[in-house]
PDB file of N, CA, C and O in Angstrom:
ATOM      1  N   MET A   1     188.852  84.404 143.059  1.00  0.00           N
ATOM      2  CA  MET A   1     188.598  85.333 144.289  1.00  0.00           C
ATOM      3  C   MET A   1     189.544  85.303 145.188  1.00  0.00           C
ATOM      4  O   MET A   1     189.889  84.184 145.566  1.00  0.00           O
ATOM      5  N   GLU A   2     190.188  86.441 145.750  1.00  0.00           N
ATOM      6  CA  GLU A   2     191.526  86.600 146.516  1.00  0.00           C
ATOM      7  C   GLU A   2     190.806  86.626 147.949  1.00  0.00           C
ATOM      8  O   GLU A   2     189.864  87.362 148.242  1.00  0.00           O
ATOM      9  N   ALA A   3     191.383  85.748 148.734  1.00  0.00           N
ATOM     10  CA  ALA A   3     191.067  85.575 150.167  1.00  0.00           C
ATOM     11  C   ALA A   3     191.835  86.736 151.163  1.00  0.00           C
ATOM     12  O   ALA A   3     193.062  86.828 151.116  1.00  0.00           O
ATOM     13  N   ASN A   4     191.192  87.441 151.886  1.00  0.00           N
ATOM     14  CA  ASN A   4     191.583  88.442 152.743  1.00  0.00           C
ATOM     15  C   ASN A   4     191.790  87.902 154.127  1.00  0.00           C
ATOM     16  O   ASN A   4     190.867  87.227 154.584  1.00  0.00           O
ATOM     17  N   THR A   5     192.761  88.077 154.800  1.00  0.00           N
ATOM     18  CA  THR A   5     192.975  87.712 156.346  1.00  0.00           C
ATOM     19  C   THR A   5     193.065  89.041 157.045  1.00  0.00           C
ATOM     20  O   THR A   5     193.377  90.110 156.519  1.00  0.00           O
ATOM     21  N   PHE A   6     192.713  88.802 158.443  1.00  0.00           N
ATOM     22  CA  PHE A   6     192.858  90.096 159.126  1.00  0.00           C
ATOM     23  C   PHE A   6     193.171  89.430 160.685  1.00  0.00           C
ATOM     24  O   PHE A   6     192.799  88.291 160.969  1.00  0.00           O
ATOM     25  N   VAL A   7     193.806  90.189 161.512  1.00  0.00           N
ATOM     26  CA  VAL A   7     193.861  89.793 163.009  1.00  0.00           C
ATOM     27  C   VAL A   7     192.689  90.271 163.790  1.00  0.00           C
ATOM     28  O   VAL A   7     192.317  91.442 163.879  1.00  0.00           O
ATOM     29  N   LYS A   8     192.188  89.299 164.306  1.00  0.00           N
ATOM     30  CA  LYS A   8     190.885  89.542 165.281  1.00  0.00           C
ATOM     31  C   LYS A   8     191.317  90.360 166.494  1.00  0.00           C
ATOM     32  O   LYS A   8     192.286  89.970 167.146  1.00  0.00           O
ATOM     33  N   SER A   9     190.741  91.336 166.799  1.00  0.00           N
ATOM     34  CA  SER A   9     191.104  92.129 168.134  1.00  0.00           C
ATOM     35  C   SER A   9     190.156  92.069 169.302  1.00  0.00           C
ATOM     36  O   SER A   9     190.410  92.456 170.442  1.00  0.00           O
ATOM     37  N   TRP A  10     189.062  91.551 168.887  1.00  0.00           N
ATOM     38  CA  TRP A  10     187.992  91.570 169.981  1.00  0.00           C
ATOM     39  C   TRP A  10     187.013  90.124 169.842  1.00  0.00           C
ATOM     40  O   TRP A  10     186.897  89.490 168.793  1.00  0.00           O
ATOM     41  N   GLY A  11     186.428  89.815 170.992  1.00  0.00           N
ATOM     42  CA  GLY A  11     185.644  88.533 170.915  1.00  0.00           C
ATOM     43  C   GLY A  11     186.333  87.363 171.359  1.00  0.00           C
ATOM     44  O   GLY A  11     187.147  87.432 172.281  1.00  0.00           O
ATOM     45  N   SER A  12     186.077  86.333 170.792  1.00  0.00           N
ATOM     46  CA  SER A  12     186.634  85.057 171.086  1.00  0.00           C
ATOM     47  C   SER A  12     187.672  84.551 169.656  1.00  0.00           C
ATOM     48  O   SER A  12     187.455  84.719 168.456  1.00  0.00           O
ATOM     49  N   GLU A  13     188.708  83.962 170.275  1.00  0.00           N
ATOM     50  CA  GLU A  13     189.448  83.567 168.809  1.00  0.00           C
ATOM     51  C   GLU A  13     190.325  82.232 169.491  1.00  0.00           C
ATOM     52  O   GLU A  13     190.978  82.257 170.534  1.00  0.00           O
ATOM     53  N   TYR A  14     190.122  81.066 168.559  1.00  0.00           N
ATOM     54  CA  TYR A  14     191.150  79.933 168.779  1.00  0.00           C
ATOM     55  C   TYR A  14     192.544  80.469 168.705  1.00  0.00           C
ATOM     56  O   TYR A  14     192.897  81.169 167.756  1.00  0.00           O
ATOM     57  N   ILE A  15     193.292  80.171 169.628  1.00  0.00           N
ATOM     58  CA  ILE A  15     194.773  80.285 169.494  1.00  0.00           C
ATOM     59  C   ILE A  15     195.577  79.076 169.433  1.00  0.00           C
ATOM     60  O   ILE A  15     196.750  79.100 169.061  1.00  0.00           O
ATOM     61  N   GLU A  16     194.917  77.923 169.825  1.00  0.00           N
ATOM     62  CA  GLU A  16     195.726  76.822 169.793  1.00  0.00           C
ATOM     63  C   GLU A  16     194.669  75.655 169.823  1.00  0.00           C
ATOM     64  O   GLU A  16     193.491  75.977 169.975  1.00  0.00           O
ATOM     65  N   ASP A  17     194.961  74.470 169.706  1.00  0.00           N
ATOM     66  CA  ASP A  17     193.829  73.489 170.107  1.00  0.00           C
ATOM     67  C   ASP A  17     193.373  73.447 171.743  1.00  0.00           C
ATOM     68  O   ASP A  17     194.034  73.094 172.719  1.00  0.00           O
ATOM     69  N   GLY A  18     191.985  73.945 171.654  1.00  0.00           N
ATOM     70  CA  GLY A  18     191.304  74.039 172.822  1.00  0.00           C
ATOM     71  C   GLY A  18     191.440  75.246 173.611  1.00  0.00           C
ATOM     72  O   GLY A  18     190.747  75.474 174.603  1.00  0.00           O
ATOM     73  N   VAL A  19     192.331  76.010 173.168  1.00  0.00           N
ATOM     74  CA  VAL A  19     192.494  77.296 173.991  1.00  0.00           C
ATOM     75  C   VAL A  19     192.196  78.281 173.225  1.00  0.00           C
ATOM     76  O   VAL A  19     192.661  78.449 172.097  1.00  0.00           O
ATOM     77  N   VAL A  20     191.056  79.304 174.030  1.00  0.00           N
ATOM     78  CA  VAL A  20     190.536  80.462 173.343  1.00  0.00           C
ATOM     79  C   VAL A  20     190.975  81.677 174.156  1.00  0.00           C
ATOM     80  O   VAL A  20     191.107  81.594 175.377  1.00  0.00           O
ATOM     81  N   ARG A  21     191.193  82.766 173.504  1.00  0.00           N
ATOM     82  CA  ARG A  21     191.371  83.918 173.884  1.00  0.00           C
ATOM     83  C   ARG A  21     190.291  84.734 173.765  1.00  0.00           C
ATOM     84  O   ARG A  21     189.658  84.808 172.712  1.00  0.00           O
ATOM     85  N   PHE A  22     189.972  85.454 174.900  1.00  0.00           N
ATOM     86  CA  PHE A  22     188.833  86.373 174.862  1.00  0.00           C
ATOM     87  C   PHE A  22     189.306  87.670 175.047  1.00  0.00           C
ATOM     88  O   PHE A  22     190.149  87.913 175.910  1.00  0.00           O
ATOM     89  N   ARG A  23     188.801  88.603 174.250  1.00  0.00           N
ATOM     90  CA  ARG A  23     189.457  90.126 174.413  1.00  0.00           C
ATOM     91  C   ARG A  23     188.176  91.077 174.122  1.00  0.00           C
ATOM     92  O   ARG A  23     187.299  90.965 173.264  1.00  0.00           O
ATOM     93  N   LEU A  24     188.352  91.964 175.042  1.00  0.00           N
ATOM     94  CA  LEU A  24     187.076  93.145 175.148  1.00  0.00           C
ATOM     95  C   LEU A  24     187.842  94.563 175.090  1.00  0.00           C
ATOM     96  O   LEU A  24     188.888  94.687 175.726  1.00  0.00           O
ATOM     97  N   TRP A  25     187.386  95.507 174.419  1.00  0.00           N
ATOM     98  CA  TRP A  25     187.685  96.736 174.631  1.00  0.00           C
ATOM     99  C   TRP A  25     186.732  97.497 175.611  1.00  0.00           C
ATOM    100  O   TRP A  25     185.534  97.577 175.343  1.00  0.00           O
ATOM    101  N   ALA A  26     187.200  98.000 176.628  1.00  0.00           N
ATOM    102  CA  ALA A  26     186.131  98.282 177.774  1.00  0.00           C
ATOM    103  C   ALA A  26     186.634  99.768 178.476  1.00  0.00           C
ATOM    104  O   ALA A  26     186.523  99.911 179.694  1.00  0.00           O
ATOM    105  N   HIS A  27     187.048 100.576 177.842  1.00  0.00           N
ATOM    106  CA  HIS A  27     187.809 101.688 178.291  1.00  0.00           C
ATOM    107  C   HIS A  27     186.787 102.282 179.485  1.00  0.00           C
ATOM    108  O   HIS A  27     185.589 102.296 179.200  1.00  0.00           O
ATOM    109  N   GLY A  28     187.160 102.728 180.685  1.00  0.00           N
ATOM    110  CA  GLY A  28     186.793 103.175 181.629  1.00  0.00           C
ATOM    111  C   GLY A  28     186.030 102.353 182.449  1.00  0.00           C
ATOM    112  O   GLY A  28     185.265 102.867 183.264  1.00  0.00           O
ATOM    113  N   GLN A  29     186.145 100.974 182.332  1.00  0.00           N
ATOM    114  CA  GLN A  29     185.823 100.043 183.293  1.00  0.00           C
ATOM    115  C   GLN A  29     186.852  99.553 183.984  1.00  0.00           C
ATOM    116  O   GLN A  29     187.921  99.340 183.412  1.00  0.00           O
ATOM    117  N   ALA A  30     186.646  99.252 185.584  1.00  0.00           N
ATOM    118  CA  ALA A  30     187.689  99.034 186.389  1.00  0.00           C
ATOM    119  C   ALA A  30     188.089  97.337 186.274  1.00  0.00           C
ATOM    120  O   ALA A  30     189.195  96.814 186.405  1.00  0.00           O
ATOM    121  N   SER A  31     186.847  96.746 185.998  1.00  0.00           N
ATOM    122  CA  SER A  31     187.086  95.356 185.843  1.00  0.00           C
ATOM    123  C   SER A  31     186.065  94.785 184.916  1.00  0.00           C
ATOM    124  O   SER A  31     185.033  95.453 184.862  1.00  0.00           O
ATOM    125  N   ILE A  32     186.106  93.514 184.035  1.00  0.00           N
ATOM    126  CA  ILE A  32     185.510  92.763 183.474  1.00  0.00           C
ATOM    127  C   ILE A  32     185.616  91.475 183.716  1.00  0.00           C
ATOM    128  O   ILE A  32     186.712  91.074 184.109  1.00  0.00           O
ATOM    129  N   SER A  33     184.652  90.638 183.566  1.00  0.00           N
ATOM    130  CA  SER A  33     184.452  88.964 183.853  1.00  0.00           C
ATOM    131  C   SER A  33     183.956  88.405 182.747  1.00  0.00           C
ATOM    132  O   SER A  33     183.157  89.067 182.086  1.00  0.00           O
ATOM    133  N   LEU A  34     184.262  87.300 182.390  1.00  0.00           N
ATOM    134  CA  LEU A  34     183.915  86.312 181.375  1.00  0.00           C
ATOM    135  C   LEU A  34     183.110  85.203 182.008  1.00  0.00           C
ATOM    136  O   LEU A  34     183.616  84.401 182.793  1.00  0.00           O
ATOM    137  N   ARG A  35     181.786  85.178 181.628  1.00  0.00           N
ATOM    138  CA  ARG A  35     180.796  84.081 181.951  1.00  0.00           C
ATOM    139  C   ARG A  35     180.908  83.009 180.911  1.00  0.00           C
ATOM    140  O   ARG A  35     180.666  83.263 179.731  1.00  0.00           O
ATOM    141  N   LEU A  36     181.236  81.925 181.280  1.00  0.00           N
ATOM    142  CA  LEU A  36     181.379  80.697 180.354  1.00  0.00           C
ATOM    143  C   LEU A  36     180.924  79.469 180.920  1.00  0.00           C
ATOM    144  O   LEU A  36     181.532  79.242 181.966  1.00  0.00           O
ATOM    145  N   ASP A  37     180.181  78.687 180.663  1.00  0.00           N
ATOM    146  CA  ASP A  37     179.870  77.300 180.972  1.00  0.00           C
ATOM    147  C   ASP A  37     179.485  77.112 182.557  1.00  0.00           C
ATOM    148  O   ASP A  37     179.751  76.150 183.278  1.00  0.00           O
ATOM    149  N   GLY A  38     178.808  78.269 182.869  1.00  0.00           N
ATOM    150  CA  GLY A  38     178.424  78.375 184.492  1.00  0.00           C
ATOM    151  C   GLY A  38     179.479  78.919 185.250  1.00  0.00           C
ATOM    152  O   GLY A  38     179.218  79.097 186.440  1.00  0.00           O
ATOM    153  N   GLU A  39     180.688  79.250 184.833  1.00  0.00           N
ATOM    154  CA  GLU A  39     181.718  79.815 185.686  1.00  0.00           C
ATOM    155  C   GLU A  39     181.748  81.294 185.374  1.00  0.00           C
ATOM    156  O   GLU A  39     181.245  81.709 184.329  1.00  0.00           O
ATOM    157  N   THR A  40     182.284  82.049 186.190  1.00  0.00           N
ATOM    158  CA  THR A  40     182.899  83.450 185.917  1.00  0.00           C
ATOM    159  C   THR A  40     184.056  83.779 186.283  1.00  0.00           C
ATOM    160  O   THR A  40     184.412  83.821 187.460  1.00  0.00           O
ATOM    161  N   TRP A  41     184.835  84.074 185.206  1.00  0.00           N
ATOM    162  CA  TRP A  41     186.378  84.217 185.419  1.00  0.00           C
ATOM    163  C   TRP A  41     186.481  85.840 185.231  1.00  0.00           C
ATOM    164  O   TRP A  41     185.763  86.538 184.515  1.00  0.00           O
ATOM    165  N   ALA A  42     187.561  86.253 186.063  1.00  0.00           N
ATOM    166  CA  ALA A  42     188.133  87.352 186.104  1.00  0.00           C
ATOM    167  C   ALA A  42     189.013  87.696 185.010  1.00  0.00           C
ATOM    168  O   ALA A  42     190.007  86.977 184.906  1.00  0.00           O
ATOM    169  N   MET A  43     188.851  88.807 184.011  1.00  0.00           N
ATOM    170  CA  MET A  43     189.673  89.221 182.895  1.00  0.00           C
ATOM    171  C   MET A  43     190.651  90.005 183.445  1.00  0.00           C
ATOM    172  O   MET A  43     190.425  90.805 184.353  1.00  0.00           O
ATOM    173  N   ARG A  44     192.109  89.758 182.769  1.00  0.00           N
ATOM    174  CA  ARG A  44     192.983  90.708 183.296  1.00  0.00           C
ATOM    175  C   ARG A  44     193.264  92.003 182.482  1.00  0.00           C
ATOM    176  O   ARG A  44     193.093  91.904 181.267  1.00  0.00           O
ATOM    177  N   THR A  45     193.617  93.045 182.911  1.00  0.00           N
ATOM    178  CA  THR A  45     193.545  94.185 182.221  1.00  0.00           C
ATOM    179  C   THR A  45     194.918  94.194 181.226  1.00  0.00           C
ATOM    180  O   THR A  45     195.993  93.808 181.685  1.00  0.00           O
ATOM    181  N   ALA A  46     194.812  94.601 180.015  1.00  0.00           N
ATOM    182  CA  ALA A  46     195.851  94.816 179.223  1.00  0.00           C
ATOM    183  C   ALA A  46     196.003  96.502 178.813  1.00  0.00           C
ATOM    184  O   ALA A  46     195.463  97.377 179.490  1.00  0.00           O
ATOM    185  N   LYS A  47     196.659  96.729 177.846  1.00  0.00           N
ATOM    186  CA  LYS A  47     196.909  98.194 177.839  1.00  0.00           C
ATOM    187  C   LYS A  47     195.775  98.613 176.965  1.00  0.00           C
ATOM    188  O   LYS A  47     195.038  97.887 176.297  1.00  0.00           O
ATOM    189  N   ASP A  48     195.763 100.099 177.103  1.00  0.00           N
ATOM    190  CA  ASP A  48     194.763 100.850 176.088  1.00  0.00           C
ATOM    191  C   ASP A  48     193.326 100.398 176.555  1.00  0.00           C
ATOM    192  O   ASP A  48     192.509 100.369 175.634  1.00  0.00           O
ATOM    193  N   GLY A  49     192.941 100.108 177.562  1.00  0.00           N
ATOM    194  CA  GLY A  49     191.386  99.618 178.048  1.00  0.00           C
ATOM    195  C   GLY A  49     190.935  98.454 177.487  1.00  0.00           C
ATOM    196  O   GLY A  49     189.737  98.175 177.472  1.00  0.00           O
ATOM    197  N   TRP A  50     191.903  97.651 176.958  1.00  0.00           N
ATOM    198  CA  TRP A  50     191.506  96.318 176.789  1.00  0.00           C
ATOM    199  C   TRP A  50     191.615  95.250 177.893  1.00  0.00           C
ATOM    200  O   TRP A  50     192.533  95.247 178.713  1.00  0.00           O
ATOM    201  N   PHE A  51     190.541  94.272 177.860  1.00  0.00           N
ATOM    202  CA  PHE A  51     190.703  93.264 178.956  1.00  0.00           C
ATOM    203  C   PHE A  51     190.862  91.799 178.241  1.00  0.00           C
ATOM    204  O   PHE A  51     190.086  91.618 177.303  1.00  0.00           O
ATOM    205  N   GLU A  52     191.626  90.886 178.507  1.00  0.00           N
ATOM    206  CA  GLU A  52     191.915  89.571 177.990  1.00  0.00           C
ATOM    207  C   GLU A  52     191.968  88.286 178.854  1.00  0.00           C
ATOM    208  O   GLU A  52     192.349  88.348 180.023  1.00  0.00           O
ATOM    209  N   LEU A  53     191.663  87.356 178.393  1.00  0.00           N
ATOM    210  CA  LEU A  53     191.775  86.042 179.236  1.00  0.00           C
ATOM    211  C   LEU A  53     192.135  84.865 178.134  1.00  0.00           C
ATOM    212  O   LEU A  53     191.798  84.916 176.951  1.00  0.00           O
ATOM    213  N   GLU A  54     192.820  83.887 178.697  1.00  0.00           N
ATOM    214  CA  GLU A  54     193.052  82.721 177.682  1.00  0.00           C
ATOM    215  C   GLU A  54     192.358  81.403 178.464  1.00  0.00           C
ATOM    216  O   GLU A  54     192.653  81.136 179.630  1.00  0.00           O
ATOM    217  N   VAL A  55     191.617  80.790 177.856  1.00  0.00           N
ATOM    218  CA  VAL A  55     191.013  79.467 178.600  1.00  0.00           C
ATOM    219  C   VAL A  55     191.319  78.434 177.987  1.00  0.00           C
ATOM    220  O   VAL A  55     191.344  78.541 176.761  1.00  0.00           O
ATOM    221  N   ALA A  56     191.600  77.318 178.489  1.00  0.00           N
ATOM    222  CA  ALA A  56     191.956  76.038 177.982  1.00  0.00           C
ATOM    223  C   ALA A  56     190.623  75.000 177.883  1.00  0.00           C
ATOM    224  O   ALA A  56     189.675  75.226 178.635  1.00  0.00           O
ATOM    225  N   GLY A  57     190.573  74.047 177.098  1.00  0.00           N
ATOM    226  CA  GLY A  57     189.378  73.269 177.122  1.00  0.00           C
ATOM    227  C   GLY A  57     188.026  73.623 176.753  1.00  0.00           C
ATOM    228  O   GLY A  57     187.005  73.109 177.209  1.00  0.00           O
ATOM    229  N   ILE A  58     188.116  74.714 175.731  1.00  0.00           N
ATOM    230  CA  ILE A  58     186.662  75.092 175.210  1.00  0.00           C
ATOM    231  C   ILE A  58     186.459  74.392 174.095  1.00  0.00           C
ATOM    232  O   ILE A  58     187.399  74.023 173.392  1.00  0.00           O
ATOM    233  N   SER A  59     185.223  74.143 173.822  1.00  0.00           N
ATOM    234  CA  SER A  59     184.795  73.535 172.686  1.00  0.00           C
ATOM    235  C   SER A  59     184.137  74.501 171.673  1.00  0.00           C
ATOM    236  O   SER A  59     183.599  75.535 172.068  1.00  0.00           O
ATOM    237  N   PRO A  60     184.176  74.193 170.491  1.00  0.00           N
ATOM    238  CA  PRO A  60     183.610  75.181 169.521  1.00  0.00           C
ATOM    239  C   PRO A  60     182.262  75.400 169.743  1.00  0.00           C
ATOM    240  O   PRO A  60     181.639  74.379 170.036  1.00  0.00           O
ATOM    241  N   GLY A  61     181.525  76.593 169.682  1.00  0.00           N
ATOM    242  CA  GLY A  61     180.029  76.779 169.748  1.00  0.00           C
ATOM    243  C   GLY A  61     179.738  77.196 171.369  1.00  0.00           C
ATOM    244  O   GLY A  61     178.609  77.554 171.704  1.00  0.00           O
ATOM    245  N   ALA A  62     180.743  77.127 172.251  1.00  0.00           N
ATOM    246  CA  ALA A  62     180.610  77.413 173.903  1.00  0.00           C
ATOM    247  C   ALA A  62     180.094  78.963 173.813  1.00  0.00           C
ATOM    248  O   ALA A  62     180.599  79.904 173.201  1.00  0.00           O
ATOM    249  N   GLU A  63     178.843  78.911 174.681  1.00  0.00           N
ATOM    250  CA  GLU A  63     178.199  80.475 174.957  1.00  0.00           C
ATOM    251  C   GLU A  63     178.975  80.878 176.043  1.00  0.00           C
ATOM    252  O   GLU A  63     179.310  80.214 177.024  1.00  0.00           O
ATOM    253  N   TYR A  64     179.293  82.350 175.689  1.00  0.00           N
ATOM    254  CA  TYR A  64     179.936  83.213 176.688  1.00  0.00           C
ATOM    255  C   TYR A  64     179.240  84.406 176.734  1.00  0.00           C
ATOM    256  O   TYR A  64     178.462  84.736 175.839  1.00  0.00           O
ATOM    257  N   GLN A  65     179.521  85.243 177.957  1.00  0.00           N
ATOM    258  CA  GLN A  65     179.224  86.538 178.061  1.00  0.00           C
ATOM    259  C   GLN A  65     180.256  87.296 178.784  1.00  0.00           C
ATOM    260  O   GLN A  65     180.933  86.745 179.652  1.00  0.00           O
ATOM    261  N   PHE A  66     180.444  88.812 178.398  1.00  0.00           N
ATOM    262  CA  PHE A  66     181.269  89.515 178.959  1.00  0.00           C
ATOM    263  C   PHE A  66     180.507  90.562 180.028  1.00  0.00           C
ATOM    264  O   PHE A  66     179.625  91.342 179.669  1.00  0.00           O
ATOM    265  N   VAL A  67     180.947  90.456 181.253  1.00  0.00           N
ATOM    266  CA  VAL A  67     180.133  91.050 182.417  1.00  0.00           C
ATOM    267  C   VAL A  67     180.796  92.057 182.841  1.00  0.00           C
ATOM    268  O   VAL A  67     181.835  91.885 183.478  1.00  0.00           O
ATOM    269  N   LEU A  68     180.345  93.209 182.581  1.00  0.00           N
ATOM    270  CA  LEU A  68     180.877  94.614 183.228  1.00  0.00           C
ATOM    271  C   LEU A  68     180.596  94.825 184.721  1.00  0.00           C
ATOM    272  O   LEU A  68     179.562  94.405 185.242  1.00  0.00           O
ATOM    273  N   ALA A  69     181.374  95.368 185.271  1.00  0.00           N
ATOM    274  CA  ALA A  69     181.515  95.723 186.708  1.00  0.00           C
ATOM    275  C   ALA A  69     180.163  96.382 187.284  1.00  0.00           C
ATOM    276  O   ALA A  69     179.851  96.145 188.451  1.00  0.00           O
ATOM    277  N   ASN A  70     179.316  97.252 186.432  1.00  0.00           N
ATOM    278  CA  ASN A  70     178.142  98.117 186.979  1.00  0.00           C
ATOM    279  C   ASN A  70     177.018  97.404 186.177  1.00  0.00           C
ATOM    280  O   ASN A  70     175.848  97.769 186.295  1.00  0.00           O
TER     281      ASN A  70
END
């Protein structure tokens, strides 16, 4: 069986040891926050309606939520 790979474009993705990139496409939103381990982090806007944030010190299985402005 041949393995297929793809670039993950949304959600959470480990990019290096303990560092996770969170991304969400939310066209039309003025701001998005990430709620993680009891803290809320403002995500930065990227191009074409994307929001993203890199956070260090994240353990596998950590629960998170994307929080929309409204």
